[in-house]
N, C-alpha and C positions, 0 to 999 in steps of 0.2 A: 636513557636511551631513548631514543626518539621514535615514534609509535606510528601505527596506521592513523588513530585518532588527532594524532598531532599534526600530521601532514594534510588530513583533512580539513582539522580547525584554521588553517593558514591558508590553505587553498579553497576554501569556504564550499566545500563540497561533502558529501557524506563518505562514509570510511568505505563502503560497497564501491563508491566509483572508484576510490584510492587503489584499492586493492586491486581493483580490474584493470586499473590503469596501467600501475607497478608490475601485473602478470600479462601485459602485452593482449588483453583480450580485447581480437578485432569485431568480433558482435556489440560492443558497448554503444550505444546512441550517443555518443559526446561531441561538444564541437572541439576541433582543433586548438583553437585559444585554450579550453579548460586541459586539454589533453597537456598541454604544453606546460600550461602554469602549476599543473599536479607534477609533473616532474621535475619542472625548478625549483618547486618548493622543495621536494624528496632530496634534491640535490644539495640542496642550501643548508635544510637541517642535518643532513649526513645519514638522511635514513639507510637503513640496512636490516635485512629482511632478518628475522630472528631464526638462529639455530639451536638454538636451546632444543635440546629430546627432551619429550614428555614420555613419561615408563604408559605404557600401552595398559590399557586396563582387560584388553580379551572383547569389551563388549562392540559391537556393530549394530549401526542405527541405520533404518531406513528412512529420507525425505521420497514421502511418496507425493509427487506435483500435481495438481488440479488443472493448472495452466498451460497453456502452449508456450514455445520457444517465442512466437512473433509476439504470445500478449505479454510477455516478459520484457522484450525489445521494446514494446509501443508503451510502458509502463511498469519501470524496477519498484515497485513497490513488493512483489513477489521474491524477488533476489534480495532485496534486502533483508527481507526475514531470511530468508537460506541463509544468508552470511551471518546473523545471529548464531544460528542455529551452530555454522560450521565452526566460527571463532569458539564458542564454548565446548564443544564437543572435541577440539583440540586440545584445550588446557585440560580438559579432562581426560587423555589418551585414547579417546573413543573415536574409531575408523567411522565415517560417514559414504553412503550413496547414495545416491539421487536416482529416482523411478518415477517415468509417467506413470501416471494411476493408468492410461489407456494399453502399456505394454504389462500391468501387473500381472495378468493369468500368464506372461510369459517368462515368470522370475521364480525361481526357487528361491523363498525366503526363511526355509529353515534355521538357515546360520544367522541369521538377525535376532538380536535380544530386543528390540523395541522399534515403533514404527512412528513417525509423526507427520501427520497429513496435513500438507498445508493447502487450503484453499474453501473449497463449499460443495459438501457433499449430499445426493439425497437421500432417503433411507435404504433405497437397495444398496447404493455403493456404501454406506455404514456398515451393513450388514454382511459385505464381501470385504470391510477391512475386518471387522469383529472376528468374522472366520478363521482368521490367519492365528487367533490364538497368543497375540503377542500383545506386550504390555502398549497401549497405544493414546496417543495424545492429538487433537485438532487444533489446528491453528486458522481463524477466519470468521468461526460464528460461534455461537453456544452451544454446546453440544450436551449437557446434563440429561436432557431428555433420555439419552441414549446412554447414557450409564458413562461418560466419558471425560476424561478433561480435556480444557480446551481453554485457548488465550485469543482474546479478541480485543480491538481498538473500541477507543470510547467517541463515538462517532455524534451520539445524542447532544454532549454538551456544547461541542461547538458551530452547530446546527443552532442552537440555544443563541450562543453569544453573538453568532453572526446577525442573527435578526434582529436583536437588543439592539447591536449596533448601530445597524442601518435606521431601524425606528429613532434612535436616540439623535441620529442626523436629519431627522427628518425624510426620509426614505420609505415610503411604504409600500412602493410597487416592487417587488424582490419576486426574481424568476430564479427558477431549477433547471440545470441539466444534471439529470439523474444518469447515473450508470443503470445499464439494466442486463443481466448476467442469467444463464440458464446451467443446469446442473448438465453434464453429459449424458447418464443413462436413461433420466425419465425426461431429461428436457422442461425440469421446473422452473417457473421462474424465482429467483431467488430476493427473500426478504432484505429490503434495503432501509435499513432503519434511518438512512437522512431522507428518505423523502417520506415515510413517514412522520416523523418528528417534522419536518417541512410542513406538512401537509394540517396536520394537528394543530400547531403554533400558531399560523398564519390563519387561521379556523379561527381559533382562539381568541383573535386580535381583529375579526370581521375581517380581513384583509385577503384572506386564499382568494385566488383567482386558476381555475383550473388552464385557462390558457396561457399561463404564465409558467408552467410544469412539462417537461420535454425530457424524453429518455431515449438513450442509447447505449451504445458499448462505450469502452474507457478509452478507446484512444484518441488519438489525436482528429483522426479523418470524423470521428463521430462530433466530436464539438466542434468543429467546425461547420459540419452540416448542420447539426442541430441550431447552431446560432444564426445559419444565414436562413434556415425557415423560420426562426422568431422574429428576425429583421422583416424577412418579406412578408409573414402573417401578422405581424403584429405594428409595424411602420412606426406614427409617432406615438403607438402605445408602448414600444418597448419599455420594459422595467428597465429601471435608473438602477439597478441592481442585481448581480446574477451571484449565486451560489453554483457552485459547478464540482461535481462528483471526484474529479480526479486532476491534477496538474497536467496530465496528458491530453484530458478532453479540454483543460484551460488553454493551452497554449495553441491548439485549434480553432476555440472561441475568439482568443484575441487576432490571430489571424482573419477570421472573417469581418470582424469587427473595424479592421485594419481597413481592410478590403471597401469595405462600404463607407469608409471615412467618419466612422464613427469612434470618438476619442474615448480613453479610457484614463484615468476616471471621470474625467469631467462629466461627461454624458454616460457612462456605464461603467459602476463599479464591479470589480471583478476578487472573488474569493473563493479558493479552492482547497484542497485534501491532498493529503501523501507528504510533501516539503521534500520530493525529490529535487535531483540536484540540478536541474533543468530550471526548477522553480525561480530561483535565485538570478540565475542568467537571461530569463525570457525578459522582454520589452513590450509594456513596462514590468519588471519583475514581481511575480506574483507574493499575492499575500495569501496565506494558505495556512489549514491545521497539520502542524506537524507531528505526524505517525510516530514512535516511537519503533519501528521494524525491526531494528536489531532486539532492542529491550524483549519485542514480542516472541522473536525465535528463541533467545536466551532463555526466557522463563519457560517455555513449552520444553526447552532438553531440561530445565530444573526440574520439572513436574514428570516428565519421563526418568528421570534418575531417580525419584523420587517412590514412584511405580516400583523399579525395578528393587530395592529396597524393601520395599512393603509391598506385597501384593494383593493388599487387602486395604490400601488405604482409599480413604472417601474422595469421591471425583469432585474437581473444583472448575468451577467456571472463573478465570481471570481474566478482566477486564483494565487496559493498559490506556492510560489520560494522554492527552493530546495537549497539543501548545500551540496557541496561534501566532504565526510570524506575521508582523505585517509589514508590509512593503509598499511597492507603488501604485498595482494595481489597482486598489479600492481607497476610498475617502476615508 
């Protein structure tokens, strides 16, 4: 039987994108050719939605969203994590509800058997979630300090790989467009391991230049404005390579370079993170670190189930590896 993953593989997009297209999600930011291609592949492969019923376990899990709907549309990173949770829950007979953290105080969570909190939370927010007295797993950062299971992606290895790759090509001027986020309650700046790893590695190589480091939000508008800023400030000293915090930021940066008639990758090589569907269809197609977002969601659900079976389970911090996908935006 043809699965969503089969359709995704043949169409060259993520499984979560296929799911949203086949469910006619009008909020999905995807090009019409991509939408049409997915529908054509699904028809060719004779994909049919599964009708097999799974025995319901009686468990009910709340997914607490840290991000806004606007942020999800700008970058499908969080949506793909949620898709992994929902897929695993469906096969386990567990019902899922999604709740915004901002609306948490207005929701009665007494009927839920567990919580998966997706995003990045400060101490007061963690205390608020812990006060609910439910099995709890975080996705996004390491929360072992607070005694909770957590799942995160490995961003350190790809940063080092990217820098090594460029150095081997003889490129020593390497810039970074980093994402900058803040928690909602205390508005604390969120630690980004990519920026720290970049700074440490470039300093070790004797190549760190603070003028090559820019920070903004993870959306395309930010990537566009940051790259224009770099072009204006650095001019002929513009780095020959940039590492960019997300694919959506990279799309904006590519547009800025195109507007200024700076060729990619001949003059500037671009590498980014996440490998959302749009990365493959950008021009030029993005070299990016594929983050296994769906696996992150699946593993978080498994950790929650383990807590439900064993309330005295020892907390774990699970780090999921990434995979470099080399395309046309970099040498």
